[in-house]
C-alpha positions as CSV (number, residue, x, y, z in Angstrom):
1,X,-0.6,228.0,89.1
2,X,-3.0,229.4,86.9
3,X,-1.3,227.9,83.4
4,X,-0.7,224.4,84.8
5,X,-4.6,224.1,85.0
6,X,-4.9,226.2,82.2
7,X,-2.9,223.3,80.5
8,X,-4.5,220.0,82.4
9,X,-8.3,221.8,81.3
10,X,-6.4,221.5,77.4
11,X,-5.8,218.2,77.9
12,X,-8.8,216.6,79.3
13,X,-10.9,218.8,76.8
14,X,-8.7,218.6,73.9
15,X,-9.6,214.6,72.9
16,X,-13.1,215.0,74.1
17,X,-13.5,217.4,71.4
18,X,-11.6,215.0,68.8
19,X,-13.8,212.5,69.7
20,X,-17.3,215.1,69.0
21,X,-15.3,216.0,65.7
22,X,-14.7,212.4,64.4
23,X,-18.3,211.5,65.8
24,X,-19.9,213.9,63.3
25,X,-17.8,212.9,60.3
26,X,-18.4,209.8,60.5
27,X,-22.1,209.9,60.7
28,X,-21.3,211.0,56.7
29,X,-19.8,207.5,56.2
30,X,-22.4,206.3,54.1
31,X,-22.5,209.6,51.8
32,X,-21.6,208.7,48.1
33,X,-22.7,206.4,45.7
34,X,-23.6,203.0,45.9
35,X,-24.0,200.1,43.1
36,X,-26.5,196.9,44.6
37,X,-25.1,193.2,44.8
38,X,-26.1,192.3,41.6
39,X,-24.5,195.3,39.2
40,X,-28.1,196.4,38.2
41,X,-28.6,199.5,40.2
42,X,-26.9,202.3,41.4
43,X,-27.6,204.5,44.7
44,X,-26.8,207.8,45.7
45,X,-27.6,208.5,49.5
46,X,-27.0,212.5,50.6
47,X,-28.0,213.6,53.9
48,X,-30.0,216.8,53.9
49,X,-30.4,218.3,58.2
50,X,-29.9,215.3,60.5
51,X,-31.7,213.1,58.2
52,X,-29.9,210.2,55.3
53,X,-31.7,210.0,52.2
54,X,-30.9,207.6,48.9
55,X,-32.2,207.9,45.7
56,X,-31.6,205.8,42.4
57,X,-29.1,207.3,39.4
58,X,-29.1,204.6,37.2
59,X,-30.5,201.1,36.7
60,X,-33.4,199.7,37.9
61,X,-32.9,195.4,37.2
62,X,-36.4,195.4,35.7
63,X,-39.2,198.1,34.5
64,X,-38.2,202.2,34.5
65,X,-41.1,203.2,35.2
66,X,-42.8,202.8,38.8
67,X,-45.4,200.3,38.1
68,X,-45.8,198.5,41.2
69,X,-46.4,201.2,43.4
70,X,-49.6,201.1,45.1
71,X,-50.5,204.7,44.0
72,X,-52.0,204.6,40.7
73,X,-51.1,208.2,39.7
74,X,-46.9,207.9,40.5
75,X,-47.0,204.3,38.0
76,X,-45.7,206.4,35.0
77,X,-42.5,207.9,37.0
78,X,-38.9,207.2,36.7
79,X,-37.5,205.0,39.1
80,X,-34.0,206.8,38.1
81,X,-34.5,210.0,40.7
82,X,-36.7,208.3,42.6
83,X,-35.7,208.9,46.5
84,X,-36.0,204.7,47.6
85,X,-34.2,205.9,51.1
86,X,-35.8,208.1,53.4
87,X,-35.6,209.6,57.4
88,X,-32.5,207.4,58.6
89,X,-30.7,208.4,61.3
90,X,-27.1,208.3,63.1
91,X,-27.3,205.5,65.6
92,X,-23.2,205.0,65.7
93,X,-20.0,204.7,64.7
94,X,-21.5,202.2,61.6
95,X,-25.3,202.5,61.7
96,X,-28.1,204.5,60.2
97,X,-31.4,202.9,61.4
98,X,-35.6,203.9,61.9
99,X,-35.2,205.1,57.8
100,X,-37.6,203.1,55.4
101,X,-36.7,201.8,51.9
102,X,-39.3,201.1,49.0
103,X,-39.0,198.2,46.6
104,X,-40.2,199.4,43.3
105,X,-40.3,195.3,42.6
106,X,-43.2,195.0,44.5
107,X,-44.8,198.6,45.4
108,X,-43.8,198.0,49.4
109,X,-42.1,200.3,51.3
110,X,-40.1,198.5,54.3
111,X,-38.7,200.0,57.9
112,X,-34.5,199.8,57.6
113,X,-31.0,199.6,58.9
114,X,-27.8,200.2,57.1
115,X,-25.2,199.2,58.6
116,X,-21.2,199.9,57.0
117,X,-19.0,196.8,56.9
118,X,-16.2,198.7,55.7
119,X,-15.0,201.6,53.7
120,X,-16.7,200.0,50.9
121,X,-19.1,197.9,52.1
122,X,-22.7,199.2,53.8
123,X,-25.3,196.4,54.6
124,X,-28.9,197.6,53.9
125,X,-31.8,195.5,55.3
126,X,-35.5,195.6,54.7
127,X,-37.6,194.1,57.3
128,X,-41.2,194.6,58.4
129,X,-41.8,194.6,62.5
130,X,-38.2,193.4,63.8
131,X,-34.8,193.0,61.6
132,X,-35.0,189.4,62.1
133,X,-37.8,189.1,59.7
134,X,-36.2,190.8,56.7
135,X,-34.0,190.6,53.9
136,X,-30.3,191.9,53.5
137,X,-28.2,193.1,50.5
138,X,-24.8,194.2,50.5
139,X,-24.0,197.2,48.4
140,X,-20.9,198.2,47.3
141,X,-19.1,201.9,47.0
142,X,-18.5,203.6,44.2
143,X,-15.0,205.2,43.8
């Protein structure tokens, strides 16, 4: 009888543990290198603690310095190496939200949501207030 109960408990708990393990690994699905739609800038998304961040690693699509930064002391900093995606949290199987994106082309920071469309496509949506008022771009994974 005890053996039957143990087996029954294992059959119930193993799938639950498997789902948790999958959820933890899928939360890192956006980690890696990405290129923007125009192909003129690359980004590295990484996890730090329980948050996700992204840096420019190549190209800028324009000036190489952060000339539009609202802080005059930062206008001479290089864009390559700059963290533009900040503080994203994993929301569900394909969405990361509650973060911000800095656009060096206008020097503004926007609320942002990222949605993984498939393994190789990431929709990055910057917006003001609600997601309705924003702009999306599809980034492609670099293998």
